[in-house]
C-alpha positions in Angstrom: 220.4 248.1 152.6 224.0 247.8 153.1 225.9 244.5 152.9 229.5 244.0 154.1 231.6 242.2 151.8 234.8 240.5 153.2 237.5 239.4 150.8 240.4 237.5 151.8 243.8 237.6 149.9 246.8 236.3 151.6 247.3 237.5 155.3 245.1 240.6 154.7 241.4 240.9 155.0 239.5 243.5 153.1 236.0 244.7 154.1 233.8 246.9 152.1 230.2 248.0 152.4 228.1 247.6 149.4 224.4 248.1 148.5 222.8 244.6 148.4 221.0 245.2 145.2 224.2 245.9 143.4 226.1 242.6 144.4 227.6 241.1 141.3 227.5 237.5 140.3 231.2 237.2 140.8 231.0 238.5 144.3 228.2 236.3 145.1 230.0 233.3 143.8 233.0 234.1 145.9 230.9 234.3 149.1 229.3 230.8 148.9 231.8 227.9 149.5 231.5 225.3 146.7 230.7 222.4 149.2 227.4 224.2 150.1 226.2 224.1 146.5 225.4 220.4 146.2 221.5 220.1 145.9 221.3 216.4 146.1 223.2 216.0 149.4 220.9 216.3 152.5 221.8 218.0 155.6 222.3 215.9 158.7 219.3 217.3 160.5 217.1 216.3 157.5 218.5 212.8 157.5 217.8 212.6 161.3 214.3 213.9 160.9 213.4 211.7 157.9 214.8 208.7 159.9 212.9 209.6 162.9 209.5 210.1 160.9 210.2 206.7 159.2 210.7 205.0 162.6 207.6 206.6 164.0 205.5 205.6 161.0 206.9 202.0 161.1 206.0 201.7 164.8 202.7 203.0 164.2 201.9 200.7 161.4 203.4 197.7 163.2 201.5 198.4 166.3 198.1 199.8 165.0 197.7 200.1 161.3 199.2 196.6 160.3 196.7 194.8 162.7 193.8 196.6 161.1 195.1 195.9 157.7 195.6 192.3 158.4 192.2 192.0 160.0 190.6 193.7 157.2 192.2 191.4 154.7 191.5 188.3 156.8 187.8 189.5 157.0 187.7 190.0 153.2 189.2 186.7 152.7 186.8 185.1 154.9 183.8 186.8 153.1 185.2 185.7 149.7 185.6 182.2 151.0 182.0 182.3 152.3 180.9 183.6 149.0 182.7 180.8 147.2 181.1 178.2 149.5 177.7 179.7 149.1 178.2 179.7 145.2 179.5 176.0 145.4 176.3 175.2 147.5 174.0 176.9 145.0 175.8 175.2 142.1 175.4 171.9 143.8 171.7 172.6 144.6 171.0 173.8 141.0 172.6 170.7 139.5 170.5 168.5 141.9 167.4 170.5 140.8 168.5 169.9 137.0 169.0 166.2 137.7 165.7 166.0 139.4 163.9 167.8 136.6 165.6 165.5 134.0 164.6 162.4 135.9 160.9 163.9 136.0 161.1 164.6 132.3 162.3 161.1 131.6 159.5 159.7 133.7 156.8 161.8 132.0 158.3 160.7 128.6 158.2 157.1 129.7 154.7 157.3 130.9 153.7 159.1 127.7 155.5 156.5 125.6 153.7 153.6 127.5 150.3 155.3 127.2 151.0 155.8 123.5 151.9 152.2 123.0 148.7 151.2 125.1 146.6 153.5 122.9 148.3 152.0 119.7 147.7 148.5 120.9 144.1 149.2 121.8 143.6 150.9 118.4 145.3 147.9 116.6 143.0 145.5 118.4 139.9 147.5 117.8 140.9 147.9 114.2 141.4 144.1 113.9 138.1 143.3 115.4 136.3 145.8 113.2 138.0 144.4 110.1 137.1 140.9 111.1 133.5 142.1 111.6 133.4 143.9 108.3 135.0 140.9 106.5 132.4 138.6 108.2 129.6 141.0 107.0 130.9 141.2 103.6 131.3 137.5 103.2 127.7 136.9 104.7 126.4 139.5 102.0 128.5 138.0 99.3 127.1 134.4 100.2 123.6 136.0 100.2 124.2 137.7 96.9 125.6 134.4 95.4 122.6 132.5 96.6 120.2 135.2 95.3 122.1 135.1 92.0 121.9 131.3 91.9 118.1 131.4 92.8 117.5 134.0 90.1 119.5 131.9 87.6 117.5 128.8 88.6 114.2 130.7 88.3 115.0 132.4 85.1 116.4 129.2 83.5 113.1 127.5 83.3 111.6 130.6 81.6 114.5 130.8 79.2 114.3 127.1 78.5 110.6 127.3 77.7 111.3 130.5 75.6 114.0 128.9 73.7 112.0 125.8 73.2 109.1 127.7 71.7 111.3 129.8 69.4 113.2 126.5 68.4 109.9 124.7 67.7 108.5 127.5 65.7 111.8 127.8 63.7 111.8 124.1 63.1 108.2 124.1 62.0 109.0 127.0 59.6 112.0 125.3 58.3 110.6 121.7 57.7 106.9 122.4 57.7 106.4 119.9 60.4 105.8 120.4 64.0 108.6 118.6 66.1 107.8 116.8 69.2 108.1 118.7 72.5 110.4 116.1 74.0 112.8 116.4 71.1 112.8 120.2 71.3 113.2 120.1 75.0 116.2 117.7 74.7 117.8 119.8 71.9 117.4 123.0 74.1 118.8 121.2 77.2 121.8 120.0 75.2 122.4 123.4 73.8 122.2 125.0 77.2 124.4 122.3 78.8 121.8 120.9 81.1 120.6 117.2 80.8 116.9 116.8 80.4 
């Protein structure tokens, strides 16, 4: 494929036909003006199309999408607020239930404490009554035992005195060779035993 290369030098123009595959870098450089090589600077039609697309997108967002986004955000906000209110209601309900439970526990504890105190008072009164009864029985038995011991002493005293009198009379007879009188022996035995004749 042939390409026409035009070169300009002064008032003359020179045209030459060259095969397109053999164009040198210098020739290519000469063909393109330097102002067209800026890669950052956009063309005017690109600026117009970009601005137009931005305006269309802005209008579409303002008229259609922004309403939906705002409605979605408001719906989400209302849903979150409803959840917060429900959570606060549940928290208040739970606190009321806990307070009710604690009141019931306190009531049960007070009832149990009063029952324990009543049982303790009943046991104490029963214990006191039993102790009084047992002490009375012990006192009665002690009195009866003391009376029996005293009766046994009195019963055996006469036997002991007569045995002592017999032994004393026999010892006196052996020692003196005379039989002492019964009254003198009885008086001596009574004096020795601490009892007046």
